[in-house]
C-alpha positions in Angstrom: 0.0 0.0 0.1 0.9 3.6 -0.4 0.7 6.5 2.1 1.5 10.2 1.6 1.5 12.4 4.6 2.5 16.0 4.8 3.3 17.5 8.3 3.6 21.2 9.2 4.1 22.8 12.6 0.6 24.3 13.5 2.4 27.4 14.9 4.3 28.3 11.8 3.4 30.9 9.1 4.8 32.1 5.9 8.0 33.9 6.2 9.8 36.3 4.0 11.4 34.5 1.0 14.6 36.8 1.5 15.5 34.4 4.4 16.4 31.6 2.3 17.5 32.9 -1.1 20.6 34.9 -2.1 19.1 37.4 -4.5 18.1 40.5 -3.1 16.4 41.7 -6.4 13.4 39.4 -5.6 11.3 40.9 -3.1 7.6 40.9 -1.9 7.4 36.9 -1.7 7.1 34.5 1.2 7.4 30.8 1.7 6.3 28.2 4.2 8.0 24.7 4.5 6.5 21.2 5.3 7.6 17.7 5.4 6.3 15.2 3.0 6.8 11.4 3.8 5.8 8.9 0.9 5.6 5.5 2.6 5.3 2.0 0.9 3.9 -0.6 3.5 2.0 -3.6 4.0 -0.6 -3.7 6.7 -3.7 -1.8 8.0 -4.1 1.9 7.3 -4.5 2.5 11.0 -1.1 1.0 11.8 0.8 3.3 9.3 -0.9 6.4 10.7 0.1 5.2 14.2 3.7 4.8 13.1 3.6 8.4 11.5 2.4 9.7 15.0 5.1 7.8 16.8 8.1 8.6 14.6 7.5 11.7 12.4 4.9 13.7 14.1 4.6 15.6 17.3 1.0 15.4 18.6 1.2 18.7 20.2 2.7 21.0 17.5 2.0 19.2 14.2 -0.9 19.2 11.9 -0.9 16.1 9.4 -2.5 15.9 6.0 -3.0 12.4 4.7 -4.9 12.7 1.5 -2.4 14.6 -0.5 -4.2 17.8 -0.5 -1.8 20.7 -0.1 -1.7 22.8 3.2 -1.7 26.0 1.2 -4.1 26.4 -1.7 -3.0 29.9 -2.6 0.8 29.3 -3.3 2.0 30.4 -6.7 4.4 27.4 -6.8 4.9 24.3 -4.6 8.2 22.6 -4.9 9.4 19.5 -3.4 13.2 18.9 -2.6 14.7 15.6 -1.5 18.0 14.3 -1.3 19.4 12.3 -4.3 19.9 8.6 -4.1 23.2 7.7 -2.6 23.3 10.6 -0.2 23.1 9.7 3.4 19.7 10.7 4.7 19.9 10.6 8.5 16.2 11.1 8.9 15.5 8.2 6.9 18.1 6.1 8.8 16.3 7.2 12.1 12.8 6.2 10.8 14.1 2.7 9.6 15.5 2.0 13.1 11.9 2.1 14.2 10.2 0.4 11.3 9.7 -2.8 13.4 8.2 -1.0 16.1 4.6 -2.2 15.0 5.7 -5.4 13.0 4.0 -7.6 15.7 0.8 -6.1 14.8 1.3 -6.6 11.1 3.0 -3.5 9.8 5.8 -3.8 7.2 7.5 -0.7 6.0 8.9 -1.5 2.4 10.1 2.1 1.4 10.3 5.4 2.5 10.9 8.9 0.6 11.2 12.2 2.5 11.1 15.6 1.1 10.7 19.2 2.1 7.8 20.9 0.5 8.3 24.5 -0.1 5.2 26.9 -0.9 6.0 30.2 -2.6 3.7 33.1 -2.3 3.2 36.4 -4.1 2.5 37.6 -7.5 2.8 34.7 -10.1 6.3 34.9 -11.8 8.6 32.5 -13.5 11.7 34.5 -12.1 10.9 33.9 -8.5 10.8 30.1 -9.2 14.0 30.2 -11.0 15.8 32.2 -8.3 14.4 29.8 -5.7 15.8 27.0 -7.7 19.1 28.5 -8.3 20.0 30.6 -5.2 17.7 29.0 -2.7 18.0 25.9 -0.3 18.6 23.5 -3.3 22.0 22.3 -3.6 22.3 20.7 -6.8 25.2 18.3 -5.6 22.8 16.7 -3.1 19.4 17.5 -3.8 16.8 16.9 -6.5 13.5 18.8 -6.9 10.3 18.6 -8.6 7.7 21.3 -9.0 4.2 20.5 -7.8 1.4 22.1 -9.7 -0.2 24.8 -7.4 -3.9 25.4 -7.1 -3.7 29.0 -8.4 -1.5 28.1 -11.4 -4.1 25.5 -12.3 -6.9 28.1 -12.4 -4.9 30.3 -14.5 -4.3 27.6 -17.1 -8.0 26.6 -16.9 -8.8 30.1 -18.3 
């Protein structure tokens, strides 16, 4: 089976994009960051949710979305950033330490992909996306990224 869960700190709010890019000509934009976990597993859905609660999420401060619906529907871009294959992923190693925690109840974790999801807000512009990719938190040596279509962009294309 397949589970996609997005986790965000419920006390976080969008921040100025200037905090994470190295181009001072792009102003008036903000960003929010979440974690996305794609888990391949065997077992009951309730067990994978229990596993997520135990290993990835803090019950007090985190909100979880299991249906793949983005947390922010007004983002101009949604970009997922993950480590390239072969790069040591300590969070994944940590998670796999706990993969047997519910095995006696029938849960088997087969694969796990972890990414940071960045939501970009502001006036729609290809330039802000290019600047984010070239001078933002993506290190092309160790990261790969993919653009996830945003709700606003889909509405504009539908016209």
